[in-house]
C-alpha positions as CSV (number, residue, x, y, z in Angstrom):
1,M,0.0,0.0,0.0
2,S,1.4,3.4,-0.9
3,N,2.0,6.1,1.7
4,D,-1.0,8.1,0.2
5,N,-3.3,5.0,0.5
6,A,-2.2,4.5,4.1
7,H,-3.4,8.0,5.0
8,N,-6.6,7.8,3.0
9,P,-7.9,4.2,3.5
10,H,-11.6,5.2,3.0
11,D,-10.8,7.0,-0.2
12,T,-8.9,4.0,-1.5
13,F,-11.8,1.7,-0.5
14,V,-14.4,3.8,-2.3
15,Q,-12.3,4.1,-5.4
16,A,-11.8,0.3,-5.4
17,I,-15.4,-0.5,-5.1
18,L,-16.4,2.0,-7.8
19,E,-14.2,0.1,-10.2
20,H,-17.1,-2.4,-10.4
21,E,-19.5,-1.1,-12.9
22,S,-22.6,-2.7,-11.2
23,I,-21.8,-1.0,-7.9
24,A,-21.2,2.4,-9.5
25,L,-24.5,2.0,-11.4
26,D,-26.4,1.1,-8.3
27,L,-25.0,4.1,-6.4
28,L,-25.9,6.5,-9.2
29,Q,-29.4,5.2,-9.7
30,H,-30.3,5.1,-6.0
31,E,-28.6,8.2,-4.7
32,M,-29.0,10.9,-7.4
33,P,-32.3,12.8,-7.4
34,A,-35.1,11.1,-9.3
35,H,-35.4,14.0,-11.9
36,I,-31.8,13.3,-12.9
37,T,-31.9,9.5,-13.0
38,E,-35.2,9.5,-14.9
39,A,-33.6,11.7,-17.6
40,L,-30.5,9.5,-18.1
41,D,-30.1,6.4,-20.2
42,F,-28.0,4.2,-17.9
43,S,-27.4,1.6,-20.6
44,T,-25.0,4.1,-22.1
45,L,-23.1,4.7,-18.9
46,Q,-19.3,4.6,-19.2
47,R,-16.4,5.5,-16.9
48,I,-14.1,8.1,-18.4
49,E,-10.8,9.7,-17.5
50,T,-10.6,11.4,-14.1
51,T,-7.9,13.9,-14.9
52,Y,-8.5,16.6,-17.6
53,V,-7.6,20.1,-18.6
54,S,-10.3,22.7,-18.8
55,D,-10.7,25.3,-21.5
56,D,-8.8,27.8,-19.4
57,L,-5.9,25.3,-19.1
58,R,-6.5,24.3,-15.5
59,K,-5.9,20.7,-14.5
60,T,-8.8,19.1,-12.8
61,Y,-9.1,15.8,-10.9
62,S,-12.2,13.8,-9.9
63,D,-12.2,10.5,-8.1
64,R,-14.7,9.1,-10.7
65,V,-16.2,10.5,-13.8
66,F,-19.1,8.9,-15.7
67,Q,-20.7,9.8,-19.0
68,A,-24.3,8.8,-20.1
69,N,-26.6,9.9,-22.8
70,F,-29.9,11.7,-22.0
71,K,-33.0,9.7,-23.0
72,D,-34.6,11.0,-26.2
73,S,-31.6,13.3,-26.9
74,D,-28.2,13.1,-28.5
75,K,-26.7,15.2,-25.6
76,Q,-24.5,13.6,-22.9
77,A,-24.3,14.1,-19.2
78,Y,-21.1,14.0,-17.2
79,I,-21.2,12.9,-13.6
80,Y,-18.2,14.0,-11.6
81,M,-17.6,12.3,-8.2
82,L,-15.2,13.5,-5.5
83,F,-15.1,11.6,-2.3
84,E,-14.0,13.4,0.9
85,H,-15.0,13.7,4.5
86,K,-16.8,16.9,5.3
87,S,-17.6,18.3,8.7
88,H,-20.2,20.7,7.3
89,P,-22.1,21.0,4.0
90,D,-20.4,22.8,1.1
91,N,-22.8,25.4,-0.3
92,W,-21.0,25.3,-3.7
93,C,-21.5,21.5,-4.2
94,S,-24.5,20.7,-6.2
95,L,-25.2,17.3,-4.6
96,Q,-23.8,15.9,-1.4
97,L,-24.5,12.5,0.1
């Protein structure tokens, strides 16, 4: 186990279980708001890269990123997941579990 993993065992555990597509799918379908899950075609769900560069050239990292098509549309949704312990809610975070 790397030194980083030793200091963040819960993060390592969550990352490992979300490697399993069925577990990630179950989490997304049952924990996201209904108006979002009803709009997505989960048969198109796929995991994508977690490190990327924004249009303004800032490097961004997420623990997990998924992409799925919207139902009845050619548009795609991106679901960014960042796992961290919080002692209080973050007002800038759109969905917190």
